[in-house]
N, C-alpha and C positions, 0 to 999 in steps of 0.2 A: 591202465589204471579203469576198473570198471565204477558204476554208477553208486554202488556201495560205499567204495573207498572215498571216492570224492566227497559223497556226503560226509563221511566219518571224517576227512580233513578238513572240510569245512568247519564242523562242529567242533573241532577241537581248536581251530584258529579263532574262531569266535568266543569259545570259552577262555581262551588266553588272553584274548582282548578284555574280555569283562572283568578276568582276575586282576588284570593290571589297574583297572579304573578302582576296583575295589579295594586294590592294596593302596592306590593314591588317595583314596577316600579316608583311609585308616590312618595313613601317614599325617596328612593335613589335619584330621580330628586328633591326632596324638593318641590312638588307641590300636596299639600293634597287637598282633593276633597271638596273643601270650596267654594261656589259661593260668589260672592262680597257682595250680599246682607244680608248673613248671618254670625253670631258670633259663631265661633267653642268654643264647650266646651269640655274639655278634660276628658276622663276616663281610659288612660293607666297605671296611676301610682301604681294602684293596683297589675296588672296581669305582667306589666313588667320585675320586678325582677325574677320572676317565669320563665317566658320564656328564659330569658338571661342564667339562670341557665341551663335550658334543651338544649339551642343551644349548649352552650360552652361546655356541657357533651358530647351531640351527636357528635359534631365535633372532639372532643379529640378521641372519641371512632370508629369515622370513621378512624381517622388516624392510630390509635392503629391497628386496625383489618387489615388495607391494610399492615401494615408494617409485622405483623405476619404472613399473608398467604403470602406474598412475599417471606418470609424467609423460607417456607416449601417446601420442593423437592418433592412434590408430586401431580399425576394428579389431585386428587379432589380439591385441594387447588388452581390450577390455573384455573379449571372449574368454581369455585365458586366465584372467586376474583371480577372479573368485575360485576356480577349482585348485589354482596353484597356492593361493591363500590356503583354502580348506585343507590341503595336501600337507602344507609346511607346519599348520597348527596341528595337525593330527600328529605329525612327526614329533613335535615337541614334548605333547601328551604322552606318546607312546614311551619316550625314554625317560620322563618324568616318572610313567608308571614302574618302568624296570628301576630306578633308583629307589622309589617308594617301596618295591617288593621286596629290596634288599634290606631295608629297615623294619619296614612292618611285619615280616615273616623271618625271624631270625630262628637258629638252630633251637630246639627246645631239649631241654635235659630234665628228666624225672627221676624218681626214685627206680621206676622200673624200666626206661627205655630213652635212647637219644633218637631225636627226631631230627635227622639232617636235610636242611632245605637248601634252595637256590631259588631264589625269586618266587614267581607266584604258582608255577606249576611241577617243580621239580623238588622231589623227596624221595629219603630212604629211611625206613623205620629199624633201629638195631636195638633190640631187646638185650639190656644189661647182663642179664644171665647166661650170654652167650659171649661175651668180651671176657678175653683172659687176657690180655695187656694193651694200653696206650701208649703212644710215643710220638714225639715231634719229629717228624721225618717229612722230607718235601717228594711230591710226585709233579711231573707234568706230562701232559700228552696233547695229541694233537686234534684238532676240530675247534677252533675260536667260538662258534655257536653251540657247543656240546656241553651240557651241565652235568649229565649224567654220563660217565663212560666205563666201559667194564674191559678187561683185558684179563684172560685166565683166571685166577681165582682173586683178583683185586678190583673193588668197584670202588670208583673215585666219584665224588660229587664236587666239581671244581668251580673256583672263580676264577676266571680268566685263564682257564685250563689248568689252574696249579692247584694243590691241596698240599697242606702243611700239618696234620695231624693224622695218624694211622691208628686203627682199630684192628687189632689183631683176635679174631675169633677162635674158639674152639672148634678148628676143623670147618670144613665147608659146611654152612648155614643157609639156609633158604630164608630171605628178608624180604619185608614186604617193600614195593618202591611204587613211585609214579607210573613205571613201566612193568609195572605186574610184580609176579614173584620172581627173585633172582637168588642165585647161588653165589656166595662170595666166602672167602677163607680171611679177607682182609678188607676193611672199608677206609677209605682217604675222604678227608674233607678240608675247607679251608676255614680258618677261625681267625679274628683278629688277635687274641692273646693264646697264641697256641699252649705255653708253659702253663697258664693257668687251667685252661680248659683240661690239660692232661692230668693235673693235680686232681681236678673235681671229678674226671672220669675214673680214675685210680680209685678213688674214696668210694664211689658209688659201685662199681664193677664187682659183680657176684659170681663170674665167671668159675670154671674148675680150678684156676691158677691164678683167680684176680684177686 
């Protein structure tokens, strides 16, 4: 990996971190990233309970470790107490940011496009005029940390590597994504209410056979 690639990776990670904190601020302020002309479509119900378990468990661990280290009368314990505390608090904030991003940045449906999102930095924009049909169908894929996955003509924006709504496009279409322009004939996403979302998409789709 050359210096430019390292710098690009560092910039990406910093951007990811800042985006999580912006999402956390929006969630606390109850100001989701939803423009007036868009209808929000939620997708957080699947991942929410697991994230809350991690957050509560990690917060408990931070408190327990802090109490234990404070009780140890040794130089090494005092030396590592603050770094361990900072790392633990950062971990809890990071997970809170992940939770906040799934709530503050829902999918967005407008008269012209569907913006599919997952968290703070993953997105796919699908113009409604290329959508032929929508249906409630599930897909799963490998790679727990992968939100945007492509296999052949199928592009998936998953939650916990699962999707439950599929958009069938009018042939292979080039769509804009957080990973650049990608070609797809079908696009899958996860939503909390698949039947309602399919009904909304069907009523707004303007594709050749929509």
